[in-house]
C-alpha angles and dihedrals in degrees: 000000000000120000115274123200109227142150094217112169115240107255116250115256114275128205106318114264117233096239116194128208090265093057156099105057125181088263088062092045099114095043090047099053091045095051104034121074121227113262111274094215090056092047090050093050097049092042088058091064113071096215096050091040086064089064092049090049092053105114092209093066138059128201116239138185117255118229095209093059093061114093112232135198088239121064093255117128094002092144096064099022095052117000096047098030111091147087092276099044125031098349097174130026129171130168126206126190131185119268086222125022121227110241116255123238118265115282116264134189092244115079112227095215129096097049096118098065090160093323121106136202095231086199121111113239113245110251093230089056093054125101094200137022114194115191114201139178109205122199139193096273087078094056127130101170117022110293092354124109113240115253090230090059090052090049090053091049091052091048092053096042094048091047089053090048093052094045094049092050094043098049094042094050106030140033092237115127104161118122118279126208139198107251100171135006125179121187127194112198109208105168137000116269108226122217133258095033142130118234141170125226113207116198133181138175115242100188147326125228113184106294092353124095121191117204141170137197146184131205109214134184132219092265093054096258113151101221097181143352131210139192126186150169122229121192126198119223116264121247116271115249 
Protein backbone atom coordinates (compact mmCIF):
# COMPACT_ATOMS: atom_id res chain seq x y z
CA UNK A 1 0.00 0.00 0.00
CA UNK A 2 1.22 3.59 -0.51
CA UNK A 3 3.00 5.41 2.27
CA UNK A 4 0.73 7.17 4.74
CA UNK A 5 1.89 9.99 6.97
CA UNK A 6 0.71 9.35 10.49
CA UNK A 7 1.63 9.97 14.10
CA UNK A 8 0.36 6.59 15.26
CA UNK A 9 1.39 5.84 18.80
CA UNK A 10 3.50 2.73 19.21
CA UNK A 11 1.26 0.00 20.67
CA UNK A 12 1.99 -1.02 24.22
CA UNK A 13 3.77 -4.36 24.63
CA UNK A 14 1.47 -7.35 24.63
CA UNK A 15 2.08 -10.72 26.21
CA UNK A 16 5.71 -11.63 25.47
CA UNK A 17 6.15 -13.87 22.44
CA UNK A 18 8.13 -17.06 22.92
CA UNK A 19 10.79 -16.27 20.31
CA UNK A 20 12.98 -19.18 19.27
CA UNK A 21 16.55 -19.06 18.00
CA UNK A 22 15.25 -19.09 14.40
CA UNK A 23 13.12 -16.00 14.92
CA UNK A 24 12.48 -13.10 14.76
CA UNK A 25 12.69 -12.24 11.08
CA UNK A 26 12.15 -8.81 9.59
CA UNK A 27 8.56 -9.82 8.84
CA UNK A 28 8.04 -10.25 12.61
CA UNK A 29 9.78 -6.96 13.37
CA UNK A 30 6.80 -5.03 14.72
CA UNK A 31 5.47 -7.90 16.82
CA UNK A 32 8.95 -8.51 18.17
CA UNK A 33 9.72 -4.99 19.37
CA UNK A 34 6.25 -4.71 20.92
CA UNK A 35 6.48 -7.97 22.85
CA UNK A 36 10.16 -8.19 23.82
CA UNK A 37 11.61 -5.98 26.57
CA UNK A 38 14.88 -4.14 26.04
CA UNK A 39 17.88 -5.98 27.55
CA UNK A 40 18.33 -5.06 31.21
CA UNK A 41 22.14 -5.23 31.03
CA UNK A 42 22.16 -2.68 28.22
CA UNK A 43 19.73 -0.43 30.07
CA UNK A 44 21.91 -0.64 33.19
CA UNK A 45 25.06 0.23 31.26
CA UNK A 46 23.68 3.27 29.46
CA UNK A 47 21.92 4.47 32.61
CA UNK A 48 25.33 4.49 34.32
CA UNK A 49 26.59 7.21 31.93
CA UNK A 50 25.01 10.62 32.57
CA UNK A 51 24.93 11.70 28.92
CA UNK A 52 23.31 8.50 27.62
CA UNK A 53 20.98 8.34 30.63
CA UNK A 54 19.48 11.58 29.34
CA UNK A 55 18.29 9.73 26.24
CA UNK A 56 16.77 6.95 28.32
CA UNK A 57 15.00 9.51 30.51
CA UNK A 58 13.45 11.22 27.47
CA UNK A 59 9.69 10.58 27.80
CA UNK A 60 9.22 10.73 24.02
CA UNK A 61 11.26 7.56 23.44
CA UNK A 62 11.17 3.90 24.47
CA UNK A 63 14.03 1.40 24.49
CA UNK A 64 13.51 -1.70 22.33
CA UNK A 65 15.30 -4.95 21.61
CA UNK A 66 17.12 -5.25 18.27
CA UNK A 67 16.47 -8.35 16.19
CA UNK A 68 19.88 -8.38 14.53
CA UNK A 69 21.72 -8.64 17.87
CA UNK A 70 20.07 -11.96 18.74
CA UNK A 71 22.08 -15.06 17.70
CA UNK A 72 19.98 -17.48 15.66
CA UNK A 73 20.25 -21.14 14.72
CA UNK A 74 20.25 -20.06 11.06
CA UNK A 75 23.06 -17.92 9.64
CA UNK A 76 20.90 -14.78 9.61
CA UNK A 77 22.34 -11.66 11.28
CA UNK A 78 25.65 -13.36 12.16
CA UNK A 79 27.63 -10.18 11.52
CA UNK A 80 26.01 -8.16 14.31
CA UNK A 81 24.75 -11.04 16.45
CA UNK A 82 28.10 -12.86 16.61
CA UNK A 83 31.05 -11.23 14.78
CA UNK A 84 30.49 -7.72 16.17
CA UNK A 85 28.96 -8.70 19.50
CA UNK A 86 31.63 -9.05 22.15
CA UNK A 87 33.72 -7.30 24.76
CA UNK A 88 36.30 -6.20 22.17
CA UNK A 89 33.91 -5.06 19.41
CA UNK A 90 30.44 -3.56 20.02
CA UNK A 91 30.21 -4.32 23.70
CA UNK A 92 26.95 -2.48 24.36
CA UNK A 93 24.08 -1.68 21.98
CA UNK A 94 20.65 -0.23 22.72
CA UNK A 95 18.01 1.16 20.36
CA UNK A 96 15.35 3.73 21.21
CA UNK A 97 12.42 4.70 19.01
CA UNK A 98 9.74 7.39 19.42
CA UNK A 99 6.49 6.50 21.12
CA UNK A 100 4.81 8.53 18.37
CA UNK A 101 6.34 9.29 14.99
CA UNK A 102 6.26 12.80 13.53
CA UNK A 103 4.32 12.80 10.23
CA UNK A 104 6.42 13.03 7.07
CA UNK A 105 5.98 15.82 4.52
CA UNK A 106 3.77 15.17 1.51
CA UNK A 107 5.39 13.10 -1.23
CA UNK A 108 6.95 15.05 -4.08
CA UNK A 109 8.39 14.09 -7.46
CA UNK A 110 11.86 15.26 -6.44
CA UNK A 111 13.78 12.82 -4.22
CA UNK A 112 15.39 14.57 -1.22
CA UNK A 113 18.49 12.39 -1.18
CA UNK A 114 21.90 13.06 -2.71
CA UNK A 115 22.35 16.54 -1.30
CA UNK A 116 25.46 15.76 0.76
CA UNK A 117 27.81 14.99 -2.13
CA UNK A 118 30.79 15.58 0.12
CA UNK A 119 29.10 18.43 1.96
CA UNK A 120 27.77 17.98 5.47
CA UNK A 121 25.19 19.67 7.66
CA UNK A 122 27.54 20.12 10.63
CA UNK A 123 24.41 20.56 12.73
CA UNK A 124 23.35 17.97 15.28
CA UNK A 125 19.91 16.56 14.64
CA UNK A 126 17.42 17.42 17.38
CA UNK A 127 16.59 14.33 19.38
CA UNK A 128 12.82 14.89 19.11
CA UNK A 129 13.16 14.95 15.31
CA UNK A 130 14.92 11.57 15.20
CA UNK A 131 13.23 8.27 14.31
CA UNK A 132 15.92 6.14 15.95
CA UNK A 133 18.58 6.61 18.62
CA UNK A 134 21.19 3.87 18.70
CA UNK A 135 23.48 3.92 21.75
CA UNK A 136 26.77 2.06 21.26
CA UNK A 137 29.96 1.31 23.16
CA UNK A 138 32.76 0.65 20.65
CA UNK A 139 35.94 -1.20 21.60
CA UNK A 140 39.40 -1.84 20.15
CA UNK A 141 38.39 -4.90 18.14
CA UNK A 142 36.88 -2.48 15.62
CA UNK A 143 40.13 -0.59 15.09
CA UNK A 144 41.77 0.28 11.80
CA UNK A 145 44.50 2.66 12.94
CA UNK A 146 45.60 2.38 16.57
CA UNK A 147 42.78 3.45 18.89
CA UNK A 148 40.60 4.54 15.94
CA UNK A 149 37.48 2.68 14.79
CA UNK A 150 37.73 1.44 11.20
CA UNK A 151 35.63 3.38 8.71
CA UNK A 152 34.20 0.13 7.37
CA UNK A 153 32.85 -0.70 10.82
CA UNK A 154 31.16 2.70 10.97
CA UNK A 155 29.66 2.13 7.53
CA UNK A 156 28.23 -1.21 8.67
CA UNK A 157 26.79 0.42 11.79
CA UNK A 158 25.08 3.09 9.69
CA UNK A 159 23.70 0.43 7.33
CA UNK A 160 22.17 -1.49 10.23
CA UNK A 161 20.89 1.58 12.08
CA UNK A 162 19.30 3.14 9.00
CA UNK A 163 17.71 -0.21 8.08
CA UNK A 164 16.20 -0.41 11.57
CA UNK A 165 14.95 3.17 11.20
CA UNK A 166 13.26 2.44 7.87
CA UNK A 167 11.71 -0.81 9.09
CA UNK A 168 10.31 0.76 12.25
CA UNK A 169 8.74 3.60 10.28
CA UNK A 170 7.46 1.32 7.55
CA UNK A 171 5.82 -1.30 9.77
CA UNK A 172 4.31 1.25 12.14
CA UNK A 173 2.79 3.33 9.33
CA UNK A 174 2.01 0.87 6.51
CA UNK A 175 0.95 -2.74 6.00
CA UNK A 176 4.01 -3.49 3.84
CA UNK A 177 6.04 -6.51 4.97
CA UNK A 178 8.09 -7.42 1.89
CA UNK A 179 11.87 -7.44 2.22
CA UNK A 180 13.67 -4.12 1.98
CA UNK A 181 17.24 -3.61 0.76
CA UNK A 182 19.98 -1.01 0.92
CA UNK A 183 20.27 0.49 -2.57
CA UNK A 184 22.64 3.37 -1.84
CA UNK A 185 24.61 4.48 1.20
CA UNK A 186 26.92 7.49 1.28
CA UNK A 187 29.13 8.19 4.31
CA UNK A 188 30.97 11.42 5.10
CA UNK A 189 33.77 10.88 7.65
CA UNK A 190 34.33 14.10 9.59
CA UNK A 191 36.54 13.08 12.52
CA UNK A 192 38.17 9.88 13.81
CA UNK A 193 36.11 7.85 16.26
CA UNK A 194 38.40 6.87 19.13
CA UNK A 195 38.14 3.52 20.83
CA UNK A 196 36.99 2.65 23.32
CA UNK A 197 34.17 5.19 23.25
CA UNK A 198 30.42 5.51 23.62
CA UNK A 199 28.47 7.18 20.83
CA UNK A 200 24.91 7.76 19.68
CA UNK A 201 23.66 7.27 16.13
CA UNK A 202 20.67 9.48 15.30
CA UNK A 203 18.61 8.41 12.27
CA UNK A 204 15.57 9.89 10.60
CA UNK A 205 13.45 9.27 7.54
CA UNK A 206 13.38 12.13 5.04
CA UNK A 207 10.70 10.85 2.67
CA UNK A 208 9.11 7.84 1.04
CA UNK A 209 8.34 7.54 -2.68
CA UNK A 210 6.50 4.34 -3.53
CA UNK A 211 8.94 1.51 -2.78
CA UNK A 212 11.79 3.95 -2.07
CA UNK A 213 12.71 5.16 1.42
CA UNK A 214 15.16 8.03 1.94
CA UNK A 215 16.95 8.20 5.26
CA UNK A 216 19.80 10.04 7.00
CA UNK A 217 21.94 9.57 10.08
CA UNK A 218 24.67 11.07 12.26
CA UNK A 219 27.17 9.43 14.60
CA UNK A 220 27.78 11.75 17.56
CA UNK A 221 30.09 11.65 20.57
CA UNK A 222 29.57 12.65 24.18
CA UNK A 223 31.10 16.09 23.56
CA UNK A 224 28.72 16.81 20.67
CA UNK A 225 31.22 16.08 17.91
CA UNK A 226 29.59 14.81 14.71
CA UNK A 227 32.06 12.11 13.71
CA UNK A 228 30.28 11.05 10.54
CA UNK A 229 27.09 11.56 8.57
CA UNK A 230 25.22 9.21 6.26
CA UNK A 231 22.44 9.32 3.73
CA UNK A 232 20.89 6.39 1.98
CA UNK A 233 18.19 4.92 -0.18
CA UNK A 234 16.32 1.75 0.78
CA UNK A 235 14.08 -0.06 -1.71
CA UNK A 236 11.41 -2.62 -0.85
CA UNK A 237 11.11 -5.75 -2.98
CA UNK A 238 8.55 -5.65 -5.76
CA UNK A 239 5.48 -7.85 -5.65
CA UNK A 240 5.86 -11.29 -7.23
CA UNK A 241 3.89 -11.80 -10.45
